C-alpha positions, 0 to 999 in steps of 0.5 A: 616777154614770153609769147605762147607759140606752143600751147602745151597743156591747158585747163581746169574746177567748181566752187564746191570742189575740194580746195576751191573757194568761190572767187568773189569779184565786182565788175563794171564798164567805164564810159570809154568801153573798158571792162573792169573787174576787181577781186579782193584777196588780203591773203598776201600784201600783193596786187596783180593788174592784168590788161587783156586786149582782144587782139591776136595773130588772127586779127592780122592781115595775111601780108602783115603777120606778126603784128600782135606779137610785135606789139607785145614787145613794143608796148614796153618801149615807154611813153612820153612820161616813161623813158625808153627802156625804163618800163621794166626797171621801174616795176622791178625797182618797186619790188614787182614783176611783169610779163606778157604773152601773145596768142592767136586770139589775145594779148595779155599784159600783167604786172604784180607789185606790193599792194602799196605800189598799185597806183604806180602799176595803174599809171604805167599801164594806162600810159601805154594804153593812152600814148605808147611811144610808137616811133622809128627808134622803138620800131627798128629796135623791136624789128631786130628783137622779134626776128632774133626771137623767131630764129631762137625759138622757132628756126634754130630750136629742134621741133620749134616749127611744129606749130607753124607747120601744122597750122599751115597744113590744116588751115587754108582759109582761116587766119589760124593758118599763121602763128603769133610769131609771124613772118620776119619778112612782113615785119621788115616791110611794114611801115611806121604808119602801119604799126601806128594804125594797128595800135590805134585800132586794137590797143584801145579801152573798148577792146580790153579788159582790166582786172585788178586782184589782190590786197586792195580796197575796192572803193579806193581802187575804183577811184584810181581806175577812174583817175588813170583809165577813165579819160582814155579815149574810146577807139574811133575805128572799127575793130577788125574781127576775121569772118573767114570760116575754115571749110570742112577738111575732106581728105587726110593731109600728109607732109614731111619736114626735115629739121635740125633734130636727132630723133624723128617725131610724128604729129597728128592734127585733127580739126576740133570745135571752138573753146566753150562748146560742149564738144570742146569740153569732152575733147579736153577730157579726152586729152587728159585720158590720152596723155594726162600724166604717166598713167595716161593711155598714150604714155603707158602704151608708147613709152612704157610698154612698146618703148616706141616713143621717148615722150608723147602728148595730146593737146586741144588748142583752146581757141576762140574759133574752131581749132586743132586737137594735136597728138605729138610723139618723139620716136625712141632710138631705133623706132620708126615713125610708122610704128609710132603712128600705128600705136597712137592710132590704135589707142585712139581707135580704142577710145572711138570703139569702147567706153572707158572704164568707170575707174579711169573716168573718175581719175580724169575727173579728179585730174581736171579738178586738181588742175582747175584749183591750181590755175586759180591758186594765185592772185595773178592766176585768178586775175588772168582767168577773170580777164580771159573768161570775160574776153571770150565768154562775156562771163567772168563767173566761169572762174567759179562755174566752168568746172561744171562743164567739164564734170558734166562730160560723160563717158559716152560723150568722150567716145562720141567726140572721138568718133566725130572728130578724130577721123583720118579724113579730117586730119593732117599727119606730119613726119619730122625727120633729121635733115640728113635724111632729106639730103 
């Protein structure tokens, strides 16, 4: 189970784009609130089942962070009918594969199997939605697993803490101020009853979207959905949604982090609007302009021309609530972070001050179209996207139509969002330096 601690590169193209076929699907709600989406694709004898729960790290309490990620692991502990440690083995022995991920806003589980094994996959997924085994043995086992994952992926990995440090520097009120990996101390302190309460609150059919895509018979699949998911009780309690709104940042924040690294790195983080907003799409197009490939502006300037950086990336965090636009660069040997920051700032200033050329604009449009087609090129990819579009937008047809929102962005829009959001007073700048320099 791989958690998305750092979300590097995301998104995106329409029904009429080259290579993109209109994706047809059916959707309906069960009486218990579970939203079901079915997509038929007979191109290969496989089926992907995705269950996306509308729960992520932002649904946690400040003194109990890491719960959503913890359940990403705990959900593989089994049920009264699935022995502990056998969940993954059963799927793999049936010729399938499975995985899961946790983000700030969601937790997604997916199982892909040969089409003649879809009933098995539905039974297994419904088992953990209905009666996950949340007991002391599983909880204690996963406490150790999660703490070790934090050490390996964050504490002991060079630059591994960048997202955690950046979110803490830029958010003071909103629960985005902590990341999905959470805090080991809070996982240690949590009681068995607290874990059970979290499960009973969020892992319920009325907080989930089920997608089954691939080599299926629609009528038969509907029967199986009713058989395995229809009798699962609706969640009885209120589903917690945070109401905190991050106040506007009015002054630049700067910090220095000493890490177990060899080369310094500079991070520039700007507040940006939530996914799905008009300005979000313009900022996403701006990301492609700045760092979408070797011919992008930041790469040509910092890596090829100045040779001040070994690598550079800009990332718009696609979040349900207003998030961050990140710029990240690892300094080249012998180069300083002020040099790197200056070069990044000059490229940002160019976008703020000048319209991009029509040829360059067409190139980034083409890149977006290609990325969108690739994301929807597999059965599993389509299943995940259908679930996400419903979960956050209430519109699964965005799998066909969202590209229109990207392609409606103009050159003027890109310049305007750069002026509006990429301002020094609304950003945090972090310098990552080798530990030896802090001693």
